N, C-alpha and C positions, 0 to 999 in steps of 0.2 A: 499420538494420544498422550494425555497427561496421566501420570500414575505416581503413587507414593510407594517407594521401593525400600525394602530392607536389604542392606548390603551384607550385614553380619549382625548376629545377636549382640545385644548390649549397646546398640547405637540407635539414634533416632531414625525414623523414615526420612527418605530424601525424595523431593519432588523431581521428576524426570520425564522427559519426552521419550516415548517408546513407539516402535512401529505398531500400527493397528493389527492385532492378531487375525489370522485367517483360519476358518474352521477346516479341520481335516474331515475325512469320511466319518460319519456318525456323530459329528459335533455341530453345535450351533454357536454363532457369535452373538453376544448380548451387547447392546448399547446400554450401559449401566445408568440407571436412574438413581439408585441409592444402595448403600451397603451397610449393614449393621456392624458395630464394633463389639467384639466379644472378649471375655477374659482369656479365651484360648489364644487370641492374638497376643496378649501380654505374655502368656507362657512361651510362645514362640520367640518373641523379642527378648525375653529374659533367658533363653537357652534352656528352659526346663523341658521343652519338647526338642529333641536333639537331632532330628533328621530333616530339617527343612531344605527345600530347593533354594539355592542362593545364586544370584540375587532373587528376591521374592516379592511379588505383589500380594500382600495379605488380603484377607476379607472373604468370608464364607457365608454371608447372609445377603445374597445379591438379588436385587430386583431390577429388571430391565425389560427391554423390548428386543425381540429377535431381529437382528440386523442382517444376518447371512446364514445360509444353510449349507452344511457339508453334504457330500454325496451320500445318498441312502437315507437321509432324514425325511420322514414323511409325517411325523407326529405333530409338527409345528409348521406355521406359516410365517412369512415375514410380517413383522408388526405385532405378533402375539406377545402379550404381557406375561412374563414368567419369572420364576425364582430358582436360585441355585443354592443348595445347602452344603454342609461340610463334607459329606461323603460324595466324592466326585467320580470314582471309577472303581469297579471290581472286576475280577476275572470272569465271573458268571458260570464257572464250571467246577469249582472246588466243592468239598462237602459242606462248607458253610453256605456258599451261594445257592446251592441246590436244595437246601433245607430251610430257607427263609431266614438265614442268619448271616446275610451278606455284610452286616456291620462288623463281623469278625473275620472277613476274608483276609488272609495273610498277605495278599498282594494289593490290597486296597490302597488307593491314592486319594488324598484329601485336598479339597479346595482351599486355597490360601495357605497351603503348607507344602504339598508336592506339586500342585498345579497353581499357576498364577490366578489370583482371585479378583475381588471386586473393588479394591481401593484404586480404581482406575476408570477411565471413561469407556473402556470396552474390555471384554474378556471372552474366552471360548470355554465351552463346557460340553461334556458328553451328553448327548440328547437323552440318554436313558436316565440321567440324574438331573433333569430339568423338570420343574413342576409348573403346570398352569396355576395361576393365583386366583383366589376367590374374589368376586367383585365386592365393592364397598370399602376397600382399603386403599389409602394412598400409598405411594412408594415408601414414605417415611414410616407408616404403620405396618406395612407388609414385611419389611426387612426383619424385624425381630421374630416374626413367626418362623423364620427359616433356620433358626438354631435355638434361641432362647426358649421359644414355645415348643419347638420340636423335641429337643433333648429333655425339656421339662415334661412333655407328654410321655415320652418313653419311660422316664423315671417314675412318673405318677402311675403308669400302668402297672409297674412292679409292686405298688402298694396294695394291689388287689381291691378288696371291698372295704378297706380301712375307712372308718368314719372320721376319727380324729387324726388329722395329719399335721405333723410339724414340718416347717420349712426353715432350715438353717441357712442364713445368708439370703436376705430379702432383696435380691437384685433383679436383673433382667428376666431370668428364667422364673424365679419364684413369684414375681408379681403377675405373671401370666398363668402359671400353675394354680395360683390362688383363685383367679377368676374362673378357671375351668372347674376346679374342685367345688367351689361354691355353687356354680351352675348345676353340678351333679348332686347337690345336697350334702356335701361333706362339710366338716368344720375345719378351719385352718388356724393353726397356732404358729405365729411368726417369731423367729429368733433373729435378731440383728446384732451388730457389734454392740458390746456393752456401752450404754449411754447414748445410743443413737436415737434420740427422741423423734427426730424427723422421720427416720425410717420406720419406726414403730407407729407413728401417726399415719404414715402412708399405708401401712399394712391394715390398720383398722379401718381406714377410709375405703379400702377395697373389700372389706367384709370379714377380716380376721376376727375371731371371737376373743383372741388374746394376742398380745404382742409384748415382747420383753427382750432382754439381752440374752445372748447365748450362754452366759454364765448363770442364768436363772432356770429354775425348774418350772415346768408348766403347771397350771393349777390342777390338772387331772392327768392320769396316765394316757399316753398317746397310743393309737393303734399302729401308727407308722410314722416315720420321719424321712425326709429327703434332705441330704446335705449338698448344697450348691457351693458354699464357700470352700476354697481349696485349703482347708485347715484340718490336718489330721487329728489334733486334740478334740475336735468336735465329735469324733466317732464315739468314744466312751460316754460323752455327755448325752448324745442321742440315744445310745443303748440304755442308759439309765432312765431316760425319759419315756421309753416305750414299755407298754404292758407285756406280760408274758404272752408269747406267740406273736409279738409284733415284729415289724420289719424296718430296718434302716437301709436306705438306698443312698449310695454315694454317686452323685450325678455329674461330677466333673471329670475332665480328661486328665487332670493332674491334681495331686494333693500332697501336702507336706506329710512327713512320716507320721504314722499313727502310733501314739505312745502305747506301751504295754498297759493292760488293764486286767482286773480280776475276772476270772472265768464266770463268776456269778452274774456279771452284766450280760453275758451271752446266753447263760443257762435259761431254762424254762422256755426253750424252743424259740428264742429270738433269732432272727436271721439278719445277716449283714451281706449286702449285695452291692455290685457296681453296675454302672451303665457305660457301655462303649458305643460311641458313634450313633448311627441311626440306620434304619432301612427305608426303602422307598415306601413300603406299606405304612410306616410311621408317618411319613410326610403326607401321603394321600389321605390318611385318616384325620390327621390334625388339621390340614387345610380344609377338609370337608366339614369338620366340626366347628372351626373357628367362628363362622358367621352365626350359627345357631347358639353357640355359647357366648356370643357377643364379646369375644376377646378383643380388648383394646389396649395395645401397648402404650405405656407412657414413654414416648420417644422424644429424645432431645437431638435436634438437628445441628450438624457441624458441616462446614464446607470441606470438600476433599482436601484442600490445602491445609486444613486445620486438623488433620488426622492425628498428629502427635499430641495436640492439646486434648482431643477426645480421649486418647489412650491414657494420658496423664490424669484426666478427670475421672475416668473409670477406675484407675488404680487407687486414687485418693477417695473414692466414694463421694464425689461432689454433686451427684444427682441421684434422683430416685427413678428407677425404671431402666431404660435402655438408651444407648447412644447410637446414632445413625449418621453416616456420611451421606449428605445429599449431593450427588454428582451433577444431576440435571434437575434444577428446581422445577 
């Protein structure tokens, strides 16, 4: 099978022919149709996430068809259309796993990081962490639901009943969270890179009541803010933008250092939280909600062989929405 492989951090992916993987007990093999490209992939390539399996097939927003079943798998049949997310395996017995917090399992393994992912024509996955996909989505549209929307959903849940929600970094996750929040009757305030007129217009097109640069103050105090951009200096800016009692959620897996800031920004019962990974419950809830919320990713297609170009375009912010490798058109 053809795959795009990372041999070591700091180098481009290399096209390579690999053996078709065979599912072990409890696993399924997917014939990959599409795989989303995520900023987490850049963090792995850049060495900011320091424990990847090497060589590695990246990709953790995988859409495909079940092509083979390992022993003991009864939840799926050959040909089922399914998706695979970032969380790829947990122990199932630790205190985190048994209390609904499997996203914090200390032995967890992640797709496209510890486990070969979907920048390939086929991959294997633990059947426990494979989701049936809702109807009505093409593979191109479904791929961003498996991380951008899913991590966005988990982040959004932590804002509680906040009505005015700020989104810092209006990329793949934020453009889907905005759709979900507006569907639920919330107001969205979008913060982009300073001077990003196209990104701000994109946010307003999706229904944001205000859009501006991350260096600007919103026109009204926010009830909550979610930071998707991996930039630590946004934390004090977001804290300054939320009203007393408000919440700031850091939604990324990696962020540059947060600068020191005066205690007054945190005072008055403001909260600062982070999101780590996801749970199966998050995936089940989000995928059930997506059709009724009419979530529609703005997805930009790239061929598998163009994975490096997709990653470069993501890094440079050359598109609005999400990038997806289309493996089987």
